[in-house]
C-alpha positions in Angstrom: -7.0 6.0 17.5 -10.3 4.1 17.8 -12.2 7.3 18.3 -10.6 8.9 15.2 -11.4 5.8 13.1 -15.0 5.8 14.3 -15.4 9.5 13.4 -13.8 8.9 10.0 -16.2 6.1 9.3 -19.2 8.2 10.4 -18.1 11.0 8.2 -17.9 8.8 5.1 -21.2 7.2 5.9 -22.7 10.7 5.6 -20.7 11.2 2.4 -22.2 8.0 1.0 -25.7 9.1 1.8 -25.2 12.5 0.3 -23.6 11.0 -2.9 -26.6 8.9 -3.6 -28.9 11.9 -3.7 -26.4 13.7 -5.9 -26.2 11.5 -8.9 -29.0 13.1 -10.9 -27.4 16.5 -10.5 -24.0 15.2 -11.6 -25.5 13.5 -14.7 -27.2 16.7 -15.7 -24.0 18.6 -15.6 -21.7 16.1 -17.1 -21.2 15.1 -20.7 -18.0 13.6 -22.0 -16.4 12.6 -25.3 -13.6 10.1 -25.4 -12.1 11.9 -28.3 -12.8 15.6 -27.5 -12.6 17.5 -24.2 -14.9 20.5 -23.6 -12.3 22.0 -21.4 -10.6 25.2 -22.3 -7.3 23.2 -22.1 -8.2 20.7 -24.8 -5.0 21.6 -26.7 -2.1 21.6 -24.3 1.5 21.8 -25.5 2.5 18.4 -24.0 0.3 15.5 -23.0 0.8 14.8 -19.3 0.9 11.5 -17.7 2.2 9.7 -14.7 5.6 11.5 -15.0 8.7 10.9 -13.0 7.0 11.8 -9.7 4.6 8.8 -9.9 1.4 8.8 -7.9 1.0 10.7 -4.7 2.6 8.7 -1.9 0.2 8.3 1.0 -0.4 5.8 3.8 -3.1 3.2 3.2 -6.1 3.0 5.4 -9.2 0.9 4.7 -12.6 1.6 6.2 -13.7 -1.6 8.0 -16.9 -3.4 7.1 -19.9 -2.4 9.1 -23.5 -3.5 9.0 -26.2 -1.3 7.4 -26.6 2.0 9.1 -29.6 2.4 11.4 -32.6 4.5 10.7 -33.1 7.2 9.4 -30.2 6.3 7.1 -32.2 3.7 5.1 -33.7 3.8 1.6 -34.7 5.8 -0.3 -31.8 8.0 0.9 -29.4 5.1 1.1 -28.2 3.9 -2.4 -29.6 0.8 -3.9 -28.5 -1.1 -7.0 -30.6 -2.9 -9.6 -30.6 -6.7 -9.8 -28.8 -8.5 -12.6 -30.9 -10.3 -15.2 -30.7 -12.1 -18.5 -30.5 -9.5 -21.3 -32.8 -9.6 -24.2 -30.6 -9.6 -27.3 -31.4 -8.8 -31.0 -30.5 -12.3 -32.2 -28.8 -10.7 -35.2 -25.3 -10.3 -33.7 -23.4 -13.6 -34.0 -20.3 -12.5 -31.9 -19.0 -14.7 -29.1 -19.6 -12.4 -26.1 -18.4 -15.1 -23.7 -14.9 -14.8 -25.2 -14.5 -11.2 -23.8 -16.7 -11.7 -20.7 -14.0 -10.4 -18.4 -13.8 -7.1 -20.3 -17.6 -6.9 -20.4 -17.8 -7.4 -16.6 -15.2 -4.8 -16.0 -17.1 -2.3 -18.1 -20.4 -3.0 -16.4 -18.8 -2.4 -13.0 -17.0 0.7 -14.1 -20.2 2.1 -15.5 -22.5 1.1 -12.6 -25.9 2.8 -12.7 -25.6 5.1 -9.7 -22.0 6.3 -10.3 -21.4 6.3 -14.1 -21.7 10.1 -14.4 -19.4 10.8 -11.4 -16.6 8.6 -12.8 -17.4 8.7 -16.5 -14.5 10.8 -17.6 -11.8 8.8 -15.8 -13.2 5.3 -15.4 -16.4 4.5 -17.2 -16.0 5.9 -20.7 -12.3 4.8 -21.2 -13.3 1.2 -20.3 -16.5 1.3 -22.5 -14.5 2.5 -25.5 -11.8 -0.1 -24.8 -14.6 -2.7 -24.8 -15.8 -1.5 -28.2 -12.2 -1.7 -29.7 -11.8 -5.2 -28.4 -15.2 -6.3 -29.6 -14.5 -4.8 -33.0 -11.3 -6.8 -33.4 -12.6 -10.1 -32.1 -16.2 -10.1 -33.2 -15.5 -12.6 -36.0 -11.9 -13.9 -36.0 -12.7 -16.2 -38.9 -13.3 -13.2 -41.1 -10.6 -11.1 -42.7 -12.6 -7.9 -41.8 -11.5 -5.5 -39.1 -14.8 -3.6 -39.1 -18.5 -4.4 -38.9 -21.1 -3.6 -41.6 -23.4 -0.8 -40.6 -26.5 -3.0 -40.0 -24.5 -5.6 -38.0 -22.8 -2.8 -36.0 -26.2 -1.4 -35.0 -27.4 -4.8 -33.8 -24.2 -5.7 -32.0 -23.9 -2.2 -30.4 -27.4 -2.6 -29.1 -26.6 -6.1 -27.7 -23.4 -4.8 -26.0 -25.4 -2.1 -24.2 -28.1 -4.5 -23.2 -25.6 -6.9 -21.7 -24.0 -4.1 -19.7 -27.3 -2.8 -18.4 -28.3 -6.4 -17.4 -25.1 -6.3 -15.2 -26.1 -3.1 -13.4 -24.5 -0.7 -15.8 -26.1 2.7 -16.6 -28.3 2.5 -19.7 -27.2 6.0 -20.8 -23.6 5.0 -21.4 -23.7 5.8 -25.1 -24.9 9.3 -24.5 -22.6 9.8 -21.5 -19.6 8.8 -23.5 -20.8 10.2 -26.9 -20.3 6.9 -28.6 -22.5 5.3 -31.3 -22.6 2.1 -33.3 -20.6 3.9 -36.1 -17.5 3.4 -33.8 -17.6 -0.3 -34.8 -17.6 0.4 -38.5 -14.7 1.4 -40.7 -16.2 4.8 -41.6 -14.2 6.5 -44.3 -10.9 4.6 -43.7 -9.8 3.0 -47.0 -8.3 -0.1 -45.3 -10.7 -2.4 -43.5 -9.3 -5.9 -43.7 -6.3 -7.7 -42.2 -4.6 -8.6 -45.5 -4.4 -5.1 -46.8 -3.5 -3.8 -43.3 -0.5 -6.1 -43.0 0.6 -5.4 -46.6 1.2 -1.7 -45.9 1.8 -1.5 -42.2 4.8 -2.9 -40.2 2.5 -4.9 -38.0 5.3 -6.4 -35.9 6.6 -3.0 -35.0 3.0 -1.9 -34.1 2.3 -4.9 -31.9 5.8 -4.7 -30.2 5.1 -1.1 -29.3 1.7 -1.8 -27.8 2.0 -5.3 -26.3 3.3 -3.8 -23.1 2.6 -0.2 -22.4 4.6 1.5 -19.6 2.2 3.6 -17.5 5.1 5.7 -16.1 6.5 6.6 -19.5 3.9 6.3 -22.2 2.1 9.6 -21.6 5.2 11.7 -21.8 7.4 9.6 -24.0 4.9 7.9 -26.3 5.7 4.5 -27.8 2.4 2.8 -28.4 0.7 6.1 -29.3 3.3 7.0 -31.8 3.0 3.6 -33.5 -0.8 3.8 -33.7 -0.6 7.3 -35.2 2.0 6.1 -37.8 -0.1 3.2 -38.8 -3.2 5.4 -38.9 -1.5 7.8 -41.2 -0.3 5.0 -43.5 -3.7 3.3 -43.9 -5.5 6.7 -44.3 -3.4 7.5 -47.3 -1.7 10.5 -45.8 1.6 8.6 -45.5 3.1 5.7 -47.4 5.1 2.7 -46.2 6.1 1.0 -49.4 2.8 0.3 -51.1 0.6 3.2 -51.9 -3.0 3.1 -50.7 -5.6 4.6 -53.1 -6.9 7.7 -51.3 -10.5 7.3 -52.5 -12.7 8.9 -49.9 -10.0 9.1 -47.3 -9.3 12.7 -48.0 -11.9 13.3 -45.3 -11.5 15.1 -42.0 -12.8 12.0 -40.2 -10.6 9.5 -42.1 -7.7 9.6 -39.7 -9.9 9.0 -36.7 -11.7 6.2 -38.5 -8.4 4.6 -39.4 -7.3 4.9 -35.7 -10.3 2.7 -34.8 -9.2 0.2 -37.5 -5.7 0.2 -35.9 -7.2 -0.4 -32.5 -9.2 -3.2 -34.0 -6.1 -4.9 -35.5 -4.3 -4.7 -32.1 -7.3 -6.2 -30.4 -7.4 -9.1 -32.8 -3.7 -9.9 -32.3 -3.3 -9.4 -28.6 -5.0 -11.1 -25.7 -8.1 -9.2 -24.6 -6.7 -8.4 -21.2 -3.4 -7.1 -22.6 -5.2 -5.0 -25.2 -7.6 -3.6 -22.5 -4.7 -2.6 -20.3 -2.9 -0.8 -23.1 -6.1 1.0 -24.2 -6.8 2.2 -20.7 -3.3 3.6 -20.2 -3.6 5.4 -23.6 -7.0 6.8 -22.4 -5.4 8.0 -19.1 -2.8 10.0 -21.1 -5.7 11.8 -22.8 -8.0 12.5 -19.9 -5.2 13.7 -17.6 -4.1 16.4 -19.9 -7.2 18.5 -19.7 -9.6 19.8 -17.0 -13.0 18.1 -17.7 -15.0 20.5 -15.5 -17.2 23.2 -17.2 -16.9 26.6 -15.7 -17.8 30.2 -16.4 -15.6 33.3 -16.2 -14.8 34.0 -12.5 -16.0 37.6 -12.7 -17.1 37.9 -9.0 -13.8 36.4 -7.8 -11.8 38.8 -9.9 -13.8 41.7 -8.5 -13.4 40.6 -4.9 -9.7 39.5 -5.2 -8.1 41.9 -7.7 -6.3 44.1 -5.1 -5.8 41.8 -2.2 -2.4 41.2 -0.7 -3.4 39.5 2.6 -6.2 37.0 3.6 -9.5 38.7 2.8 -12.9 37.2 4.0 -14.7 38.6 1.0 -12.1 37.3 -1.5 -11.9 33.9 0.0 -15.6 33.6 0.3 -16.1 34.4 -3.3 -13.3 32.1 -4.4 -14.6 29.1 -2.4 -18.1 29.7 -3.6 -16.9 29.7 -7.2 -14.9 26.4 -6.7 -17.9 24.9 -4.8 -20.1 25.6 -7.8 -18.0 23.6 -10.2 -16.5 20.7 -8.3 -19.7 18.8 -7.8 -19.9 17.9 -11.5 -17.7 14.7 -11.2 -14.8 13.1 -9.5 -11.5 14.0 -11.2 -7.9 12.7 -10.9 -5.0 14.4 -9.1 -3.4 15.4 -12.4 -6.7 16.8 -13.7 -7.0 18.8 -10.4 -3.6 20.4 -11.2 -4.8 21.4 -14.6 -8.2 22.7 -13.3 -6.4 24.8 -10.7 -4.0 26.1 -13.3 -6.9 26.9 -15.7 -8.8 28.9 -13.1 -5.7 30.6 -11.8 -4.8 31.7 -15.3 -8.2 33.1 -15.8 -7.9 35.0 -12.5 -4.4 36.3 -13.4 -5.7 37.4 -16.8 -8.4 39.4 -14.9 -5.9 41.2 -12.8 -5.6 39.0 -9.7 -1.8 38.8 -9.3 -1.6 37.5 -5.7 -1.6 33.8 -5.1 -5.1 33.7 -3.6 -5.0 29.9 -3.5 -2.4 30.2 -0.7 -4.2 33.1 1.0 -7.4 31.2 1.0 -5.9 27.8 1.7 -7.2 26.1 -1.4 -6.1 22.5 -1.9 -6.1 20.2 -4.9 -8.9 18.1 -3.5 -11.2 21.2 -3.4 -11.7 20.8 -7.2 -13.3 17.3 -6.9 -16.4 16.0 -5.3 -16.5 16.6 -1.5 -18.5 15.1 1.4 -21.3 17.5 2.1 -20.5 19.8 5.1 -16.9 18.4 5.4 -13.6 19.1 3.7 -13.0 15.5 2.8 -12.5 15.3 -1.0 -11.7 12.5 -3.3 -9.2 12.7 -6.1 -9.0 9.6 -8.3 -5.6 8.3 -9.2 -4.1 9.5 -12.4 -3.4 6.0 -13.7 -6.2 3.5 -14.7 -8.3 2.1 -11.9 -11.6 0.3 -11.8 -14.7 0.4 -9.6 -15.0 -2.9 -7.7 -18.2 -4.7 -6.9 -18.5 -7.2 -4.1 -21.7 -8.9 -3.1 -20.8 -8.2 0.6 -19.5 -4.6 0.5 -21.0 -3.3 -2.8 -19.2 -0.8 -5.1 -16.0 0.8 -4.0 -13.1 2.7 -5.5 -9.8 4.0 -4.3 -9.1 7.7 -3.7 -6.0 9.7 -3.2 -7.2 11.9 -0.3 -4.8 14.8 -0.7 -6.1 17.4 1.8 -2.8 19.1 2.5 -1.5 19.4 -1.1 -1.9 23.1 -2.1 -3.4 24.0 -5.4 -0.7 25.4 -7.7 -0.9 29.0 -8.6 0.2 29.6 -12.3 3.2 31.8 -13.0 1.4 33.6 -15.8 -2.1 34.0 -17.4 -1.0 31.7 -20.3 -1.7 27.9 -20.2 1.1 27.3 -22.8 3.7 26.9 -20.0 1.9 24.1 -18.2 3.5 20.7 -18.6 3.2 17.7 -16.3 5.9 16.0 -18.3 8.9 18.2 -17.4 11.6 16.2 -15.6 11.4 18.6 -12.7 7.6 18.4 -12.4 6.1 16.9 -9.4 3.0 17.3 -7.4 3.1 20.3 -4.9 4.9 19.3 -1.7 3.1 18.7 1.5 3.6 21.5 4.1 6.4 20.9 6.6 4.3 21.9 9.5 0.6 22.3 10.1 -0.5 25.9 9.9 -3.7 27.5 11.1 -6.5 27.4 8.5 -7.7 30.9 7.5 -10.7 31.3 9.8 -14.0 32.1 8.2 -13.2 30.6 4.9 -13.4 26.8 5.2 -13.4 24.6 8.3 -10.4 22.3 8.3 -11.8 19.6 10.6 -9.8 17.1 12.6 -9.1 15.0 9.5 -8.0 17.9 7.2 -4.4 16.8 7.5 -4.8 13.1 7.3 -2.9 11.5 4.4 -5.0 8.5 3.5 -6.1 6.3 0.7 -9.7 5.9 1.4 -11.7 3.0 0.1 -15.2 4.5 -0.3 -17.6 1.7 0.3 -20.9 2.7 -1.3 -22.9 -0.3 -0.2 -22.4 -1.9 3.1 -23.2 -5.5 4.2 -26.9 -6.3 3.9 -28.0 -3.5 1.6 -27.1 -5.0 -1.7 -30.1 -7.0 -3.0 -29.0 -10.6 -3.9 
């Protein structure tokens, strides 16, 4: 057992070293938008979520703390993190940043400089956008306004980014998450103050729906999301609730989204910051888990090599694994996103004439669609429900993975994506194999740890490396 543990730690030390040199490549490939997915599955029939199956059940194992690795595994290959410092602010934003310091600290950690691009879609951007919602609602509680004037929004947005960067966050967060200072303004929404909002919206119903959001039910049986949409429709003028709102300029394609931001601002003002943050993160997880965030091209070579196979084929499996390897290094994804990604690619292959389940023939697992340790089949799938990166002065940054080596990638039943739903009562993650079978030789090396079912805490900075 000690030998296995030692080997496992050694393998993940190599993973850590490789990951540090990988960040620039990931950042170049990855762009995300909190409101819009670039995936071909941006419009699915039903938004998936945690579902009845819950998270993958695996046994916990934590990598023990070790001192810094000996040469040659020292900087510049070994990751280093910037020091914290006092930010230089504009002096024109009068908001009380201290009042939401816990949310700011969480966002800074979730968007840490070395790893923001790798975890942007699942961890960084949802938390950054939640921070903006909360700031918008609480920037001036003495005022009746739910939005910021354009000029003030620009200064405050600049200050928020400066504060995050001073706490080790990546300075490219706005570009990474496709967010600007306009997200703090009311845009074209005709309702921008508390009095008017409470006059036309059943605010008690809205707050009751979003005060406690159930992560196991919200994504498939929306409660808070439905209440937010109803309130947004009302204040945008597309729906009435007693008093009629003058449409004015709200007959704009962006009005509904602008009004959603106003609704988020109202919720942020009325709920405690931590409760609002939890609710917003769960709502974000519902969105990010319903689409594959990876960008990929048509699998022409795979279709050519695999169209007529009925048994394991070295050329087919080599082509398939090369294709998957070419897309998975963009970012870390969740287990639910991996199911969607596998289904998207499988549907493209079926549409091209590949009718055999080549995932099974070539032993493709869910974790193959997320970032892997170089030279090893140890992949990390993030959990499908909200989780944060953790920074510790002793161990550095870490996050929890669902290491799902033995969970086979699902092969779609047709070339259409319309049948995919992670919300069906009978839906669950693919079952683990009942017995260990031989890996298809020549395609991918399984390794001694290929069958381990572990939650791995990836420690990106060991004792003594973080600069105090």
